[in-house]
LOKE-866304 format. One record per residue: x, y, z of N, C-alpha, C, O in turn; residue in one letter. Coordinates in nm, 4 decimals. Layout:
# residues N
@n_c1->X	n_c2->Y	n_c3->Z	ca_c1->X	ca_c2->Y	ca_c3->Z	c_c1->X	c_c2->Y	c_c3->Z	o_c1->X	o_c2->Y	o_c3->Z	type->A
...
# end
This chain:
# residues 43
@n_c1->0.6989	n_c2->2.1686	n_c3->1.1125	ca_c1->0.7460	ca_c2->2.1460	ca_c3->0.9726	c_c1->0.7461	c_c2->2.0229	c_c3->0.9382	o_c1->0.6679	o_c2->1.9654	o_c3->0.8625	type->M
@n_c1->0.8784	n_c2->1.9624	n_c3->1.0222	ca_c1->0.9365	ca_c2->1.8292	ca_c3->0.9761	c_c1->0.8158	c_c2->1.7119	c_c3->1.0017	o_c1->0.8307	o_c2->1.6039	o_c3->0.9444	type->H
@n_c1->0.7100	n_c2->1.7305	n_c3->1.0780	ca_c1->0.6155	ca_c2->1.6785	ca_c3->1.1292	c_c1->0.4859	c_c2->1.6713	c_c3->1.0172	o_c1->0.4131	o_c2->1.5750	o_c3->0.9932	type->L
@n_c1->0.4845	n_c2->1.7860	n_c3->0.9675	ca_c1->0.4111	ca_c2->1.8083	ca_c3->0.8535	c_c1->0.4498	c_c2->1.7352	c_c3->0.7286	o_c1->0.3560	o_c2->1.6959	o_c3->0.6593	type->Y
@n_c1->0.5883	n_c2->1.7067	n_c3->0.6822	ca_c1->0.6635	ca_c2->1.7059	ca_c3->0.6117	c_c1->0.6465	c_c2->1.5191	c_c3->0.6046	o_c1->0.6084	o_c2->1.4525	o_c3->0.5083	type->I
@n_c1->0.6816	n_c2->1.4796	n_c3->0.7165	ca_c1->0.6669	ca_c2->1.2978	ca_c3->0.7096	c_c1->0.4992	c_c2->1.2791	c_c3->0.7153	o_c1->0.4567	o_c2->1.1926	o_c3->0.6387	type->A
@n_c1->0.4124	n_c2->1.3406	n_c3->0.7863	ca_c1->0.2618	ca_c2->1.3161	ca_c3->0.7506	c_c1->0.2600	c_c2->1.2603	c_c3->0.6023	o_c1->0.2433	o_c2->1.1435	o_c3->0.5672	type->T
@n_c1->0.2855	n_c2->1.3943	n_c3->0.5086	ca_c1->0.3175	ca_c2->1.3681	ca_c3->0.3660	c_c1->0.3520	c_c2->1.2862	c_c3->0.3343	o_c1->0.2795	o_c2->1.2042	o_c3->0.2778	type->I
@n_c1->0.5103	n_c2->1.2627	n_c3->0.3596	ca_c1->0.5819	ca_c2->1.1546	ca_c3->0.2407	c_c1->0.4744	c_c2->1.0041	c_c3->0.3178	o_c1->0.4399	o_c2->0.9260	o_c3->0.2292	type->I
@n_c1->0.4267	n_c2->0.9650	n_c3->0.4568	ca_c1->0.3693	ca_c2->0.8562	ca_c3->0.4824	c_c1->0.2589	c_c2->0.8292	c_c3->0.3949	o_c1->0.2397	o_c2->0.7397	o_c3->0.3126	type->S
@n_c1->0.1663	n_c2->0.9630	n_c3->0.4455	ca_c1->0.0389	ca_c2->0.9563	ca_c3->0.3388	c_c1->0.0680	c_c2->0.8982	c_c3->0.1838	o_c1->0.0305	o_c2->0.7837	o_c3->0.1586	type->W
@n_c1->0.1244	n_c2->0.9653	n_c3->0.0966	ca_c1->0.2079	ca_c2->0.9230	ca_c3->-0.0300	c_c1->0.2666	c_c2->0.7575	c_c3->-0.0296	o_c1->0.2523	o_c2->0.6824	o_c3->-0.1261	type->R
@n_c1->0.3186	n_c2->0.7280	n_c3->0.0689	ca_c1->0.3268	ca_c2->0.5630	ca_c3->0.0449	c_c1->0.2486	c_c2->0.4983	c_c3->0.0650	o_c1->0.2447	o_c2->0.3935	o_c3->0.0006	type->F
@n_c1->0.1108	n_c2->0.5354	n_c3->0.1975	ca_c1->0.0032	ca_c2->0.4599	ca_c3->0.1893	c_c1->-0.0913	c_c2->0.4583	c_c3->0.0736	o_c1->-0.1600	o_c2->0.3600	o_c3->0.0460	type->F
@n_c1->-0.0923	n_c2->0.5619	n_c3->0.0120	ca_c1->-0.1747	ca_c2->0.5652	ca_c3->-0.1446	c_c1->-0.1281	c_c2->0.5034	c_c3->-0.2192	o_c1->-0.2107	o_c2->0.4523	o_c3->-0.2949	type->M
@n_c1->0.0627	n_c2->0.4570	n_c3->-0.2572	ca_c1->0.0957	ca_c2->0.4143	ca_c3->-0.2956	c_c1->0.0704	c_c2->0.2735	c_c3->-0.2988	o_c1->0.0451	o_c2->0.2021	o_c3->-0.3958	type->A
@n_c1->0.0798	n_c2->0.2483	n_c3->-0.1931	ca_c1->0.0859	ca_c2->0.0867	ca_c3->-0.1144	c_c1->-0.0810	c_c2->0.0289	c_c3->-0.1788	o_c1->-0.0892	o_c2->-0.0752	o_c3->-0.2441	type->S
@n_c1->-0.2193	n_c2->0.1271	n_c3->-0.1425	ca_c1->-0.3197	ca_c2->0.0987	ca_c3->-0.1635	c_c1->-0.3665	c_c2->0.0739	c_c3->-0.3209	o_c1->-0.4388	o_c2->-0.0210	o_c3->-0.3512	type->F
@n_c1->-0.3208	n_c2->0.1630	n_c3->-0.4104	ca_c1->-0.3189	ca_c2->0.1840	ca_c3->-0.5005	c_c1->-0.2295	c_c2->0.0692	c_c3->-0.6101	o_c1->-0.2573	o_c2->0.0358	o_c3->-0.7253	type->Y
@n_c1->-0.1308	n_c2->0.0338	n_c3->-0.5339	ca_c1->-0.0430	ca_c2->-0.0930	ca_c3->-0.5915	c_c1->-0.1191	c_c2->-0.1807	c_c3->-0.5214	o_c1->-0.0838	o_c2->-0.2923	o_c3->-0.5594	type->N
@n_c1->-0.2231	n_c2->-0.1930	n_c3->-0.4218	ca_c1->-0.3147	ca_c2->-0.3362	ca_c3->-0.3718	c_c1->-0.3883	c_c2->-0.3487	c_c3->-0.4726	o_c1->-0.3905	o_c2->-0.4623	o_c3->-0.5200	type->L
@n_c1->-0.4704	n_c2->-0.2462	n_c3->-0.5395	ca_c1->-0.5779	ca_c2->-0.2349	ca_c3->-0.6393	c_c1->-0.5606	c_c2->-0.3523	c_c3->-0.7132	o_c1->-0.6203	o_c2->-0.4598	o_c3->-0.7084	type->L
@n_c1->-0.4300	n_c2->-0.2960	n_c3->-0.8108	ca_c1->-0.3824	ca_c2->-0.3015	ca_c3->-0.9217	c_c1->-0.3717	c_c2->-0.4734	c_c3->-0.9477	o_c1->-0.4186	o_c2->-0.5505	o_c3->-1.0314	type->F
@n_c1->-0.2959	n_c2->-0.4850	n_c3->-0.8449	ca_c1->-0.2569	ca_c2->-0.6270	ca_c3->-0.8522	c_c1->-0.3458	c_c2->-0.7045	c_c3->-0.7967	o_c1->-0.3176	o_c2->-0.8224	o_c3->-0.8182	type->K
@n_c1->-0.4340	n_c2->-0.6921	n_c3->-0.7391	ca_c1->-0.5468	ca_c2->-0.7632	ca_c3->-0.7255	c_c1->-0.6449	c_c2->-0.7743	c_c3->-0.8434	o_c1->-0.6809	o_c2->-0.8916	o_c3->-0.8528	type->S
@n_c1->-0.6881	n_c2->-0.7147	n_c3->-0.9145	ca_c1->-0.7525	ca_c2->-0.6633	ca_c3->-1.0294	c_c1->-0.6945	c_c2->-0.7281	c_c3->-1.1309	o_c1->-0.7706	o_c2->-0.7556	o_c3->-1.2237	type->S
@n_c1->-0.5578	n_c2->-0.7679	n_c3->-1.1439	ca_c1->-0.4703	ca_c2->-0.8258	ca_c3->-1.2353	c_c1->-0.4932	c_c2->-0.9953	c_c3->-1.2049	o_c1->-0.5443	o_c2->-1.0829	o_c3->-1.2746	type->I
@n_c1->-0.4392	n_c2->-0.9982	n_c3->-1.0854	ca_c1->-0.4367	ca_c2->-1.1582	ca_c3->-1.0544	c_c1->-0.5030	c_c2->-1.1731	c_c3->-0.9411	o_c1->-0.4358	o_c2->-1.1556	o_c3->-0.8395	type->S
@n_c1->-0.6749	n_c2->-1.2147	n_c3->-0.9202	ca_c1->-0.7503	ca_c2->-1.1988	ca_c3->-0.8061	c_c1->-0.7118	c_c2->-1.3891	c_c3->-0.7606	o_c1->-0.6686	o_c2->-1.4349	o_c3->-0.6548	type->M
@n_c1->-0.7471	n_c2->-1.4551	n_c3->-0.8805	ca_c1->-0.6918	ca_c2->-1.6066	ca_c3->-0.8166	c_c1->-0.6222	c_c2->-1.6153	c_c3->-0.7300	o_c1->-0.6639	o_c2->-1.6941	o_c3->-0.6451	type->A
@n_c1->-0.4771	n_c2->-1.5440	n_c3->-0.6949	ca_c1->-0.3648	ca_c2->-1.5627	ca_c3->-0.6270	c_c1->-0.4063	c_c2->-1.5149	c_c3->-0.4926	o_c1->-0.4909	o_c2->-1.4282	o_c3->-0.4708	type->R
@n_c1->-0.3431	n_c2->-1.5753	n_c3->-0.4127	ca_c1->-0.3663	ca_c2->-1.5201	ca_c3->-0.2684	c_c1->-0.2567	c_c2->-1.5406	c_c3->-0.1898	o_c1->-0.2650	o_c2->-1.5371	o_c3->-0.0671	type->T
@n_c1->-0.1572	n_c2->-1.5611	n_c3->-0.2468	ca_c1->-0.0104	ca_c2->-1.5249	ca_c3->-0.1945	c_c1->0.0300	c_c2->-1.4308	c_c3->-0.1516	o_c1->0.1130	o_c2->-1.4249	o_c3->-0.0609	type->G
@n_c1->-0.0454	n_c2->-1.2938	n_c3->-0.2358	ca_c1->0.0125	ca_c2->-1.1941	ca_c3->-0.2203	c_c1->-0.0522	c_c2->-1.0912	c_c3->-0.0822	o_c1->-0.0049	o_c2->-0.9914	o_c3->-0.0276	type->D
@n_c1->-0.1535	n_c2->-1.1528	n_c3->-0.0638	ca_c1->-0.2375	ca_c2->-1.0708	ca_c3->0.0962	c_c1->-0.1636	c_c2->-1.0785	c_c3->0.1925	o_c1->-0.1567	o_c2->-0.9820	o_c3->0.2686	type->E
@n_c1->-0.0914	n_c2->-1.1896	n_c3->0.2155	ca_c1->0.0117	ca_c2->-1.1198	ca_c3->0.3862	c_c1->0.0939	c_c2->-1.0283	c_c3->0.3088	o_c1->0.1324	o_c2->-0.9441	o_c3->0.3899	type->P
@n_c1->0.1383	n_c2->-1.0025	n_c3->0.1998	ca_c1->0.2811	ca_c2->-0.9180	ca_c3->0.1925	c_c1->0.2148	c_c2->-0.7683	c_c3->0.1792	o_c1->0.2889	o_c2->-0.6701	o_c3->0.1740	type->L
@n_c1->0.0864	n_c2->-0.7567	n_c3->0.1745	ca_c1->-0.0457	ca_c2->-0.6495	ca_c3->0.1122	c_c1->-0.0689	c_c2->-0.5836	c_c3->0.2767	o_c1->-0.0787	o_c2->-0.4682	o_c3->0.3182	type->F
@n_c1->-0.0715	n_c2->-0.6989	n_c3->0.3343	ca_c1->-0.1394	ca_c2->-0.6969	ca_c3->0.5066	c_c1->-0.0154	c_c2->-0.6473	c_c3->0.5805	o_c1->-0.0192	o_c2->-0.5673	o_c3->0.6740	type->S
@n_c1->0.1144	n_c2->-0.7121	n_c3->0.5207	ca_c1->0.2151	ca_c2->-0.6573	ca_c3->0.6671	c_c1->0.2246	c_c2->-0.4882	c_c3->0.5924	o_c1->0.2536	o_c2->-0.4081	o_c3->0.6812	type->L
@n_c1->0.2114	n_c2->-0.4354	n_c3->0.4868	ca_c1->0.2679	ca_c2->-0.3183	ca_c3->0.4362	c_c1->0.2108	c_c2->-0.2125	c_c3->0.5169	o_c1->0.2735	o_c2->-0.1169	o_c3->0.5625	type->R
@n_c1->0.0556	n_c2->-0.2425	n_c3->0.5350	ca_c1->-0.0114	ca_c2->-0.1239	ca_c3->0.5769	c_c1->-0.0046	c_c2->-0.1402	c_c3->0.7589	o_c1->-0.0530	o_c2->-0.0579	o_c3->0.8367	type->F
@n_c1->0.0434	n_c2->-0.2242	n_c3->0.7848	ca_c1->0.0956	ca_c2->-0.2472	ca_c3->0.9632	c_c1->0.1954	c_c2->-0.1153	c_c3->0.9606	o_c1->0.2588	o_c2->-0.0839	o_c3->1.0613	type->V
# end
């Protein structure tokens, strides 16, 4: 049961980071300084 809850939390965090990446990249496509930060979040 604990593993099930941990999976949901990690999945929600992953989706939040993914949508945050899409949101920021759509607003500031010219900025490339944010890319390393996003790639580190997915690791």
